[in-house]
C-alpha positions, 0 to 999 in steps of 0.5 A: 394820100400819095404813097410810094413803096420802094421794094416790090417784094413780099412786104412791099407788094402786100402793103402797096396793094392794101394801101391802094385798096384803102383809097390811096394813090400808090406807086410800087417801085423796084430795080428789077425791071422784069418784075415790074414789067410782069406786075404791069401785066398782072403777073405776081411773082409770089403766091399769097391768097387774094393778092393777085386779085387785089393788085389787078383790081387796083391797077385797073382802077389806077390806084396802083402803079409800078415803076423801076424809077426811084425818081418817079416814085419819090417825085410823086409821093409825100410818104415813102416806104422802104421795103427792100430786103435785108438778107443775112450776112455770113456773120448773121448780121443783116445786110443793110446795103439795100436800105442805104442805097434807097435812102441815098436815092430818095435824098437825091430825088427829093423836091420838097418835104418827104416822110420816109418810113422804114418798113423792112425788118432792121436792127436798132439804129437803122433809122438813125443811119437812114436819117444821116444818109438822107441828110448827107445827100439831100439837095437844097436842104429839103425837110424830111422825117424818118419813121419806123413802122415794122410789119407783122404780116404772116405769109399765107394770111398777109392781106387779113393781117394788114387789114385787121392788125393786132396793132400798128407800131409807129416810131416817130420823132415829130408831131407832123410824122405822127399826124401823117402816119396815124391818118394813113392808118386810121381807116383800119380802126386798129390799136396804134402804139406810138413809141420812139424810133429805137423802141419800134425797131426793137419791137419787131425783132423781139416779137419774132424772137419770142414766137420762134422761142415758143416753137422751139419750146414746144418742139423740145416738149415733143421730144420728151413726149416721145420718150415718156409716151405723152401726146404733144398735141394734148400737152399744147392744148393744156398749155394754150388754155392758160391765157398767160401762154396762149395757144398760138405757135404751140405746134410741134413739127419739123422746125420753123423756116421762112425768111423771117424767123431764122434771119431775124433771130440771128440778127437779134443775137448779133445785135445783143452781142454788139450791145454787150449782152450774150442772148443765150436763150435765143442761141438755145432756140436756134440750136433746138430748131436745127436739132429738130430737123435731125430728130425727124430725119432719125424717125425716118431712119428708124422706121425704114432701117435702110434709107438707100434706094428707098422711095420716099414721098414728101408732101409739102415743099413750102415752109408753111401752107398758103405760100410758095416761099421755099426760103429756109424750108424745113422740107427742102432741108429734109429732102436734101438730107434724104438724097444724101442718104441715097433715097429716091424722092417724089414730091408734091406741093400745091403752089411751090413746085415751079420754084422748087424745080429750080433748086431741087435736083434728082427728085420726081415732081408729081401732079398730086399726092397720090402720084407721089405716093405711088410705089413709095416706101414711106409718105412724109407730111412736111407742110400742113396744106389743107389739101393734105388733111382731106386725102382719101386714105383708102386710095392712098394706102393702095398707092403706097408700097408700104402703109407708112406715114410720118406726119411731120406736122401732126395733122392726122389722128393716129388712132384713125390711121392705125385703125386703117392699117397704117403705121403712123409716126408723128412728132411727139405723139408718144410713138418714139 
């Protein structure tokens, strides 16, 4: 099929590259001319395992193109995905300005039937507004359909998530739209759930809200574990073996971050409020996540007594491994809090250093974990990169001024490290 994707951010680039890999002709469009120019040269603005290779290969084979012209994108494609950002406004609602602008641009450049697919995470009734906007601006009465097709891509494993999805959700109104979309996704051989548009829009927010709830729940359990002497990792395994609960997203730590959970949770709370429902459960989820950051900060204070003038090494800056995304990163929040307390900070991350240098001031950026640990009073694990799971602890201990590890992601064996002479403090590992 001939496909255009308006918005060449995370979702747009991954989706575009994967659709091209399936044999479609894809145009990725974005108003950022610098980004488009870079993509044509093989410069990918985000880190996602395998994405650069996929983009370069499909661009070389002329299945994937890039443009800053919405006219070109709309003119060349029957199926048009909207994948622009929906950042949070001050009141927590999603800013849909980009969605409206793209919808108007599509309408003004249509020369025949188009299937417009809303891919961005949006509140219920956004597709209705997209339909209304296109109806207002479309010329010559060209026919079109609007579809809701929420994405479920996890940063760090997005390509696999696209090619091996748990499910594909399609919110449609017409048989033609259903036929085109099911044909497009047929090569993936995945379960396809066809719903009305509003149900599809709600599924995305409901899914993210539930996953955020699991994370906040296990973090609350971790705080109890510290008080009573239990190990949250053992508790999580015991819970996860129950098929009704499942083992995923039961990992205690320093809280969730990223572009999706915080923003989508806030938008869902506001959506519920507008519809007349006070979603108190999600407010508690949000509050628990905020409190978790202070909980870990207090652990550091308890371990060091005085933070001021202490040198603290932080391993991990991205909000999760296998990405360079710093949006709402718990690590960045923690670092800024430590700087306010007067600490001297040294940091290392395998992928996010360049982006972090633009937002973090008065920190030392190190070439590896060992340089970060050199002369530090404390080592904090803030992101669970595999690289950090394989450190040479003997070498690390020699580098540190004090053999103190605060494992904010519970990636280490407390008995092993304590046996090597480290003071080990995890989250919910029964060590207060």
